C-alpha positions as CSV (number, residue, x, y, z in Angstrom):
1,X,-10.3,-15.9,11.5
2,X,-8.7,-15.1,14.8
3,X,-5.2,-16.4,14.8
4,X,-3.4,-18.0,17.8
5,X,0.2,-16.7,18.7
6,X,2.8,-17.8,21.4
7,X,1.7,-15.1,23.7
8,X,-1.7,-16.5,24.0
9,X,-0.4,-19.8,25.6
10,X,-1.8,-20.0,28.9
11,X,-1.8,-24.0,29.8
12,X,-0.5,-23.2,33.3
13,X,-4.3,-22.5,34.4
14,X,-5.8,-25.9,34.4
15,X,-8.9,-25.0,36.5
16,X,-9.7,-21.7,34.6
17,X,-13.6,-21.7,34.0
18,X,-13.9,-17.9,33.0
19,X,-13.4,-16.1,30.9
20,X,-14.1,-18.7,28.5
21,X,-12.1,-19.2,25.3
22,X,-13.8,-21.5,22.8
23,X,-11.9,-22.9,19.8
24,X,-14.2,-24.2,17.1
25,X,-13.0,-26.6,14.5
26,X,-14.6,-27.0,11.1
27,X,-15.5,-23.2,11.4
28,X,-16.2,-22.8,7.8
29,X,-18.8,-25.4,7.8
30,X,-22.6,-25.3,8.3
31,X,-22.4,-25.6,12.0
32,X,-19.1,-24.3,12.9
33,X,-19.8,-20.9,11.3
34,X,-22.8,-20.6,13.4
35,X,-21.4,-21.8,16.7
36,X,-18.9,-19.0,16.2
37,X,-21.7,-16.3,15.3
38,X,-23.5,-17.5,18.5
39,X,-20.2,-17.2,20.5
40,X,-19.5,-13.7,19.5
41,X,-23.1,-12.6,20.0
42,X,-22.9,-13.8,23.7
43,X,-19.5,-12.0,24.1
44,X,-17.5,-15.2,24.3
45,X,-14.0,-15.3,22.9
46,X,-14.6,-17.6,19.9
47,X,-11.4,-18.8,17.8
48,X,-12.4,-20.5,14.5
49,X,-10.1,-22.9,12.8
50,X,-10.5,-25.0,9.6
51,X,-7.9,-27.0,7.3
52,X,-6.4,-23.6,6.5
53,X,-5.4,-23.3,10.1
54,X,-4.4,-26.8,11.0
55,X,-5.0,-30.3,9.7
56,X,-6.7,-32.3,12.6
57,X,-5.5,-35.6,11.1
58,X,-1.8,-34.2,12.2
59,X,-1.2,-35.0,15.3
60,X,1.6,-32.4,15.8
61,X,-0.3,-29.7,14.0
62,X,-3.3,-30.3,16.6
63,X,-1.1,-30.0,19.5
64,X,0.8,-27.1,18.3
65,X,-2.2,-25.2,17.0
66,X,-4.4,-25.8,20.2
67,X,-1.6,-25.3,22.6
68,X,-1.0,-21.9,21.0
69,X,-4.6,-21.0,21.5
70,X,-5.0,-22.5,25.0
71,X,-8.8,-22.6,24.7
72,X,-10.9,-23.4,27.8
73,X,-13.2,-25.7,25.6
74,X,-13.1,-27.0,22.0
75,X,-16.3,-27.5,20.1
76,X,-15.2,-30.1,17.4
77,X,-17.5,-29.7,14.4
78,X,-14.9,-30.8,11.8
79,X,-16.0,-34.1,10.4
80,X,-16.2,-36.2,7.1
81,X,-19.8,-36.3,6.5
82,X,-20.6,-37.4,2.9
83,X,-22.3,-40.6,4.0
84,X,-22.5,-42.4,0.6
85,X,-19.0,-41.5,-0.6
86,X,-17.8,-43.0,2.9
87,X,-18.7,-46.3,1.6
88,X,-16.0,-45.8,-1.0
89,X,-13.5,-43.8,1.1
90,X,-13.6,-45.9,4.5
91,X,-10.1,-45.2,5.3
92,X,-10.3,-41.4,4.6
93,X,-13.4,-41.3,6.7
94,X,-11.8,-43.0,9.4
95,X,-8.9,-41.0,9.1
96,X,-10.8,-37.6,9.7
97,X,-13.6,-38.7,12.0
98,X,-11.6,-41.1,14.1
99,X,-7.8,-40.2,14.0
100,X,-8.6,-36.6,13.7
101,X,-10.8,-36.7,16.6
102,X,-8.3,-38.7,18.7
103,X,-5.7,-35.9,17.8
104,X,-8.1,-33.0,18.9
105,X,-9.0,-34.9,22.3
106,X,-5.4,-35.4,23.2
107,X,-4.5,-31.6,22.4
108,X,-7.5,-30.9,24.6
109,X,-6.1,-32.9,27.5
110,X,-2.6,-31.2,27.0
111,X,-4.2,-28.0,27.8
112,X,-6.9,-29.1,30.1
113,X,-9.6,-27.9,28.0
114,X,-13.0,-29.6,27.8
115,X,-14.3,-30.8,24.4
116,X,-17.6,-30.7,22.9
117,X,-18.0,-33.7,20.2
118,X,-20.4,-33.3,17.5
119,X,-21.9,-36.8,16.8
120,X,-24.9,-38.2,14.9
121,X,-28.0,-40.3,15.1
122,X,-26.3,-42.8,12.6
123,X,-24.5,-44.3,15.6
124,X,-27.8,-46.3,16.4
125,X,-29.2,-49.0,14.3
126,X,-32.4,-47.1,13.4
127,X,-35.0,-49.8,14.1
128,X,-38.3,-49.5,15.9
129,X,-40.3,-46.4,16.8
130,X,-39.1,-45.6,20.5
131,X,-37.1,-42.7,21.1
132,X,-33.3,-43.6,21.8
133,X,-32.0,-42.8,25.0
134,X,-28.4,-41.7,25.3
135,X,-27.3,-45.0,27.0
136,X,-29.2,-47.2,24.6
137,X,-27.0,-49.7,22.8
138,X,-25.3,-48.3,19.7
139,X,-25.0,-50.3,16.3
140,X,-24.2,-48.1,13.3
141,X,-25.2,-49.5,10.0
142,X,-22.8,-47.7,7.7
143,X,-19.2,-46.5,7.6
144,X,-19.9,-42.7,8.6
145,X,-21.9,-44.0,11.5
146,X,-19.2,-46.6,12.8
147,X,-16.6,-43.8,12.6
148,X,-18.6,-41.4,14.3
149,X,-19.1,-43.9,17.1
150,X,-15.3,-44.7,17.3
151,X,-14.9,-40.8,17.6
152,X,-17.3,-41.1,20.6
153,X,-15.4,-43.8,22.2
154,X,-12.0,-42.0,21.7
155,X,-13.2,-38.8,23.3
156,X,-14.7,-40.7,26.3
157,X,-11.4,-42.6,26.7
158,X,-9.0,-39.8,26.3
159,X,-11.0,-37.0,28.5
160,X,-12.9,-36.8,31.5
161,X,-14.4,-33.5,30.7
162,X,-16.2,-33.9,27.4
163,X,-19.8,-33.5,26.0
164,X,-21.0,-36.0,23.3
165,X,-23.9,-34.3,21.5
166,X,-25.8,-36.4,18.8
167,X,-27.7,-34.3,16.3
168,X,-29.4,-35.3,13.0
169,X,-31.0,-33.9,9.7
170,X,-28.9,-30.7,10.1
171,X,-29.8,-27.6,8.0
172,X,-28.2,-24.1,8.4
173,X,-27.2,-20.9,6.2
174,X,-23.9,-22.3,5.0
175,X,-23.5,-25.5,2.9
176,X,-25.5,-27.9,1.3
177,X,-28.7,-29.2,3.2
178,X,-32.1,-30.9,2.5
179,X,-33.9,-27.8,2.9
180,X,-31.7,-26.0,-0.1
181,X,-32.1,-29.2,-2.0
182,X,-36.0,-29.2,-1.6
183,X,-36.1,-25.5,-2.5
184,X,-34.3,-25.9,-5.7
185,X,-36.3,-29.3,-6.8
186,X,-39.7,-27.4,-5.9
187,X,-38.8,-24.4,-8.1
188,X,-37.7,-26.9,-11.0
189,X,-40.4,-29.7,-10.9
190,X,-44.2,-30.1,-10.4
191,X,-43.7,-33.3,-8.3
192,X,-41.0,-35.0,-6.5
193,X,-40.6,-38.4,-4.7
194,X,-39.3,-38.4,-1.0
195,X,-38.6,-41.2,1.6
196,X,-41.5,-41.5,3.7
197,X,-40.5,-44.4,6.0
198,X,-37.5,-42.6,7.8
199,X,-38.3,-40.5,11.0
200,X,-36.5,-38.3,12.7
201,X,-35.9,-34.6,13.9
202,X,-34.4,-31.7,11.8
203,X,-31.8,-29.8,13.6
204,X,-31.3,-25.8,12.9
205,X,-27.8,-24.9,13.5
206,X,-28.8,-21.6,14.7
207,X,-30.8,-23.0,17.6
208,X,-28.3,-25.9,18.1
209,X,-25.4,-23.2,18.5
210,X,-27.1,-21.5,21.3
211,X,-27.2,-24.9,23.4
212,X,-23.6,-25.5,22.6
213,X,-22.6,-22.2,23.9
214,X,-24.4,-22.9,27.2
215,X,-22.4,-26.1,27.3
216,X,-19.1,-24.5,26.7
217,X,-19.7,-22.6,29.9
218,X,-20.8,-25.4,31.9
219,X,-19.4,-28.5,33.6
220,X,-22.3,-30.9,33.1
221,X,-20.4,-33.2,30.8
222,X,-21.8,-36.2,29.4
223,X,-23.7,-37.8,26.5
224,X,-26.9,-35.8,25.0
225,X,-29.2,-35.8,22.2
226,X,-29.8,-32.4,20.7
227,X,-32.2,-31.7,17.8
228,X,-35.3,-29.3,17.4
229,X,-38.4,-30.6,19.0
230,X,-41.0,-32.8,17.0
231,X,-40.7,-35.8,14.7
232,X,-41.3,-36.0,11.0
233,X,-40.5,-38.2,8.2
234,X,-38.4,-36.8,5.4
235,X,-41.4,-36.5,3.1
236,X,-43.2,-34.6,5.8
237,X,-40.3,-32.4,6.1
238,X,-40.2,-31.7,2.3
239,X,-44.0,-31.1,2.2
240,X,-43.5,-28.5,5.2
241,X,-40.6,-26.9,3.3
242,X,-42.9,-26.5,0.0
243,X,-45.9,-25.1,2.0
244,X,-43.8,-22.6,3.9
245,X,-42.0,-21.6,0.9
246,X,-45.1,-21.2,-1.2
247,X,-44.1,-23.7,-3.7
248,X,-46.9,-25.8,-5.5
249,X,-44.6,-28.9,-5.9
250,X,-46.2,-32.0,-4.9
251,X,-44.4,-34.4,-2.8
252,X,-45.0,-38.1,-3.0
253,X,-44.0,-40.5,-0.3
254,X,-42.1,-43.4,-1.1
255,X,-40.3,-46.3,0.5
256,X,-36.7,-46.7,1.3
257,X,-36.5,-49.7,-1.1
258,X,-37.9,-47.4,-3.8
259,X,-34.9,-44.9,-3.3
260,X,-31.7,-46.9,-3.1
261,X,-28.6,-45.3,-1.8
262,X,-25.1,-46.7,-1.1
263,X,-25.0,-46.3,2.6
264,X,-28.0,-47.9,4.7
265,X,-30.1,-45.0,6.5
266,X,-31.9,-45.5,9.9
267,X,-35.4,-45.7,9.6
268,X,-35.9,-44.5,13.3
269,X,-33.8,-41.5,14.3
270,X,-36.1,-40.5,17.1
271,X,-33.7,-39.3,20.0
272,X,-34.6,-38.8,23.5
273,X,-34.0,-35.5,25.2
274,X,-33.9,-36.7,28.8
275,X,-30.5,-36.0,29.2
276,X,-30.7,-32.3,28.3
277,X,-33.8,-31.6,30.4
278,X,-32.2,-33.8,33.3
279,X,-29.1,-31.6,33.3
280,X,-30.9,-28.2,33.1
281,X,-30.4,-27.5,29.6
282,X,-33.1,-25.8,27.4
283,X,-34.9,-27.9,24.6
284,X,-34.7,-26.6,21.3
285,X,-37.7,-25.0,19.5
286,X,-40.0,-27.0,17.4
287,X,-38.6,-28.0,13.9
288,X,-41.5,-26.3,12.0
289,X,-40.8,-23.1,14.1
290,X,-37.0,-23.5,13.1
291,X,-37.9,-24.0,9.5
292,X,-39.8,-20.9,9.2
293,X,-36.9,-18.9,10.8
294,X,-34.5,-20.5,8.5
295,X,-36.4,-19.7,5.2
296,X,-36.8,-16.0,6.6
297,X,-33.0,-16.0,7.0
298,X,-32.4,-17.2,3.4
299,X,-35.0,-14.5,2.0
300,X,-33.1,-11.9,4.0
301,X,-29.8,-13.0,2.7
302,X,-31.0,-13.0,-0.7
């Protein structure tokens, strides 16, 4: 990853828009790695940072590292995302998702950088069948969702120039995800059971990264929902994976009650994209198109 040095410091240019310099936290992760690639493909100066560069839970480290880099924008992908484990580790989850986010936001304010905070559909209660608007009342139902909502609130309180980007059902080349799990199970078993009463939209990190690059170059701050288009259940998603991967595994839809987990999941993760189109941003492609491209990416990479 690109290193920051004292000579890079440029905090005396608070209104600098271009050339953009974007710092990506959590750069080794599923989303962060694709964001870095997308930035570089577009000729944008991208700097990747992970725990080996600085610990977001250390306020001094955050101020020092981000101060040296002097980015115009920070895309904050680093997060605690182990949803079930968070129920047993609420303090650690809050330390990373709330305190860590506060530290990054304050460091952004110190260098007059904007911030793009990656959030989640889990900030909503997940009831009904309507699409959640960005200004609908939140009501997270698990520890992870509560800490991500608190992270949103921290960013909005500390920074005037910020983007809150809520996503769901993420899959990408790096890291574990639902698609990889289904591919493994589809090769191992003739039949699997998958929850069929939870609905939402998958999000391909390559497609999301393109949008985040657009946001990094803009001043259309606010709260956004960003997923691939279309809605499906987890069981429907699993069936599409099997079909497009040429696997004969049968997917049986079951209820949430039949698949108990430690952290409560939302049954409705439908997210309205009115804020995206209303501010001139492009919608992401349909999730089935994204899935086909992702499977091709996996085959190409071996």
